[in-house]
PABAVO-614005 format. One record per residue (C-alpha): residue in three letters; x, z, y. Coordinates in Angstrom, 2 decimals, always signed. Each point is the difference from the previous one (the first is absolute). Layout:
N
rest,xx,zz,yy
ALA,X,Z,Y
...
This chain:
200
rest,xx,zz,yy
MET,+113.99,+95.56,+68.91
LYS,-0.50,+2.85,+2.47
PRO,-1.67,-0.25,+3.43
LYS,+3.00,+1.53,+1.76
ASP,+2.30,-2.61,-1.56
ILE,-2.30,-2.79,+1.19
ILE,-0.09,+1.38,+3.54
ALA,+3.77,+0.51,+0.06
GLY,+0.56,-3.58,-1.13
LYS,+1.77,+1.10,-3.19
THR,-1.98,-2.47,-2.09
SER,+0.34,-3.78,+0.19
LEU,-3.72,-0.74,+0.09
THR,-1.10,-3.57,+0.52
SER,-3.67,+0.98,+0.03
LEU,-1.93,+3.17,+0.86
TRP,-3.66,+0.93,+0.32
ILE,-1.02,+2.44,+2.77
PHE,-3.42,+1.67,-0.20
GLY,-1.86,+0.77,+3.23
TYR,-3.09,+2.19,+0.23
GLY,-0.11,+0.82,+3.72
SER,+1.08,-2.05,+3.00
LEU,+2.04,-2.33,-2.21
VAL,-3.21,-1.57,-1.32
TRP,-0.66,-1.64,+3.37
LYS,+3.34,+0.23,+1.79
PRO,+3.00,-0.36,-2.31
ASP,+2.26,-1.42,+2.74
PHE,+2.61,-1.26,-2.45
LYS,+0.44,-3.36,-1.70
TYR,-1.19,-0.30,-3.57
LYS,-0.53,-2.68,-2.63
ARG,-3.56,+0.89,-0.99
SER,-2.50,+2.85,-0.02
GLN,-2.65,+1.20,-2.44
VAL,-2.90,+2.41,+0.32
GLY,-0.05,+2.53,-2.81
TYR,+0.26,+3.65,-0.88
ILE,+2.09,+2.83,-1.43
HIS,-1.08,+2.83,-2.28
GLY,+0.73,+3.70,+0.36
TYR,-0.30,+0.34,+3.78
LYS,-2.77,+0.51,+2.55
ARG,+0.32,-1.08,+3.66
ARG,-0.53,+2.77,+2.54
PHE,+0.28,+0.38,+3.79
TRP,+2.13,+3.10,-0.46
HIS,+3.26,-1.06,+1.66
GLY,+0.79,+0.62,+3.66
ASP,+1.47,-2.69,+2.25
ASN,+1.88,+0.94,+3.16
PHE,+1.37,-3.47,+0.69
HIS,-2.16,-3.03,-0.88
ARG,-3.49,+1.51,+0.43
GLY,+0.59,+3.33,+1.73
ASN,+2.62,+2.18,+1.64
ASP,+1.62,+3.41,-0.46
ASP,-2.80,+1.84,+1.80
LEU,-2.89,-2.00,-1.46
PRO,+1.03,-1.55,-3.31
GLY,-2.21,-2.69,-1.42
ARG,-1.11,-0.22,-3.62
VAL,+1.10,-2.76,-2.36
VAL,-0.32,-0.46,-3.73
THR,+2.25,+1.12,-2.77
LEU,-0.50,+0.16,-3.76
ILE,-0.83,+3.14,-1.97
GLU,+0.63,+0.11,-3.74
ASP,-3.23,-0.04,-2.00
ASP,-0.06,-1.23,-3.59
ASP,-3.60,-1.21,+0.29
ALA,+0.37,-1.83,+3.31
THR,+0.68,-3.61,+0.94
THR,+1.24,-1.28,+3.36
TRP,-0.55,-3.57,+1.16
GLY,+2.34,-1.83,+2.34
VAL,+2.29,-3.00,+0.27
ALA,+3.30,-0.70,-1.74
PHE,+2.52,-2.29,+1.70
GLU,+2.70,-1.84,-1.91
VAL,+3.26,-0.38,+1.90
THR,+2.77,-2.21,-1.34
GLY,+3.62,-0.83,+0.80
SER,+1.08,+1.19,+3.44
GLN,-3.55,+1.27,+0.64
VAL,+0.68,+2.94,-2.34
GLN,+2.59,+1.72,+2.18
GLU,-1.60,-1.16,+3.24
SER,-3.34,+1.55,-0.92
LEU,+1.57,+3.21,-1.28
LYS,+2.07,+0.41,+3.14
TYR,-3.11,-0.45,+2.15
LEU,-2.21,+2.26,-2.11
ASN,+2.61,+2.74,-0.11
VAL,-0.32,+0.34,+3.76
ARG,-3.78,-0.50,+0.15
GLU,-0.99,+2.18,-2.93
ALA,+2.88,+2.38,-0.70
VAL,+1.71,+0.70,+3.33
CYS,-3.10,-0.18,+2.25
GLY,-2.62,+0.93,-2.59
GLY,+1.69,+2.53,-2.26
TYR,-0.82,-1.85,-3.22
ILE,+2.04,-0.10,-3.19
THR,+0.02,-2.72,-2.68
LYS,-1.35,-0.18,-3.53
LEU,-0.39,-2.68,-2.64
VAL,-3.48,-0.60,-1.40
ASP,-1.78,-2.47,-2.27
PHE,-2.07,-2.44,+2.05
ILE,-2.91,-1.88,-1.59
PRO,-1.09,-3.21,+1.79
GLU,-3.75,-0.37,+0.39
ASP,-0.06,-3.56,-1.32
ASP,+2.13,+0.74,-3.08
ARG,-2.43,+0.22,-2.92
SER,+2.82,+0.81,-2.39
ASN,+0.35,+3.36,+1.76
GLN,+3.76,-0.47,+0.18
THR,+1.82,+2.32,+2.37
GLN,+2.74,-0.81,+2.47
GLN,+2.41,+2.71,+1.12
ALA,-0.23,+0.50,+3.74
LEU,+1.63,+2.17,+2.63
LEU,-2.21,+2.12,+2.23
TYR,+0.45,+2.47,+2.84
ILE,-1.65,+3.41,-0.32
ALA,-0.09,+3.22,+2.03
THR,+0.10,+3.21,-2.02
PRO,-1.34,+3.48,+0.88
ASP,+3.50,+1.31,+0.69
ASN,+0.33,-2.44,+2.90
PRO,-0.12,+1.84,+3.39
LEU,-2.57,-2.54,+1.25
PHE,-2.35,+0.54,-2.95
LEU,-3.36,+1.32,+1.30
GLY,-1.93,+0.36,-3.23
PRO,-3.74,-0.13,-0.65
ALA,-2.81,+0.51,+2.51
SER,-3.64,-1.00,+0.28
PRO,-0.90,-3.61,+0.93
GLU,-1.28,+1.31,+3.34
VAL,+3.28,+1.73,+0.86
ILE,+2.13,-2.94,-1.11
GLY,-2.32,-2.46,+1.76
HIS,+0.29,+1.94,+3.27
GLN,+3.78,+0.10,-0.23
ILE,+0.18,-3.73,-0.66
ALA,-2.46,-0.86,+2.78
THR,+2.05,+1.88,+2.58
ARG,+3.58,-0.93,-0.92
GLN,+2.32,-2.85,+0.89
GLY,+3.71,-0.75,-0.30
LYS,+2.62,-2.64,+0.65
THR,-1.61,-2.51,-2.38
GLY,-3.53,+0.51,+1.26
HIS,-3.16,+2.05,-0.36
ASN,-0.50,+1.97,-3.18
LEU,-3.59,-1.29,-0.16
GLU,+1.28,-3.56,-0.36
TYR,+1.97,+1.05,-3.07
LEU,-3.11,+1.49,-1.59
LEU,-2.29,-2.92,+0.82
ARG,+2.45,-2.65,-1.21
LEU,+0.46,+1.80,-3.31
ALA,-3.77,+0.27,-0.46
GLU,-0.37,-3.67,+0.91
PHE,+2.59,-0.97,-2.60
MET,-1.82,+1.92,-2.71
ARG,-3.35,-1.58,+0.83
ARG,+1.42,-3.51,+0.24
SER,+2.54,-0.02,-2.84
CYS,-1.40,+2.66,-2.36
PRO,-3.78,-0.06,+0.57
HIS,-0.67,+1.33,-3.50
VAL,+2.09,+3.15,+0.57
ASP,-1.62,+3.18,+1.27
ASP,+2.26,+2.14,+2.19
PRO,-2.07,+2.98,+1.20
HIS,+2.98,+1.77,+1.58
LEU,+0.83,-2.98,+2.21
PHE,-3.54,-0.97,+0.90
SER,-1.18,+3.55,+0.76
ILE,+2.89,+0.44,+2.43
GLU,-0.76,-3.38,+1.56
ALA,-3.64,+1.04,+0.54
ALA,+1.02,+3.34,+1.50
ALA,+2.49,-1.63,+2.39
LEU,-2.40,-2.75,+1.10
ALA,-2.71,+2.58,+0.70
LEU,+2.28,+1.51,+2.65
VAL,+0.79,-3.24,+1.83
PRO,-3.08,+0.00,+2.32
TYR,+0.80,+3.58,+1.06
LEU,+3.66,-0.80,+0.58
LEU,-0.88,-3.07,+2.08
GLY,-2.46,+2.04,+2.04
ALA,+2.65,+2.58,+0.74
GLN,+2.32,-2.59,+1.57
């Protein structure tokens, strides 16, 4: 089973898991049967992708997360199981949200539910932005990324909301997981808020 065949509807799937690690964790916006918090191996989450639609624009792109391959890393998020007609409905919606507007491509990964003590994996589809994407911004210091996020907004809302909701999800649903990249950017962005409010 290949991601492109799933997206093109060339497979007769009755069930599919979709893994979210960014805005999908709090705002899937598609119908699903159930969801599970868990993680995937081999990727680290980074605010290295530019967004000129949802959380920014062409002149001032926002920053959103993508996944970078790293054999030693683990990324926590939420997997959603879609069944029956939900499969094609969710894929059609996500193709616009993530691929057309976000520049993401699809991959299949092994998802491990947090509450599964048997450590069994479930194959899941995810959306990822790669370095060859024109919107890819790459690494920067927490201070630089935090400033960009604190001063950007797009058609879906303020870039800061995206950052804060992701941090909130990690603290609420994965309190045992340390995510220094995410939390250092959150601290840098929040430190700028009083100055930005005073400038208005």
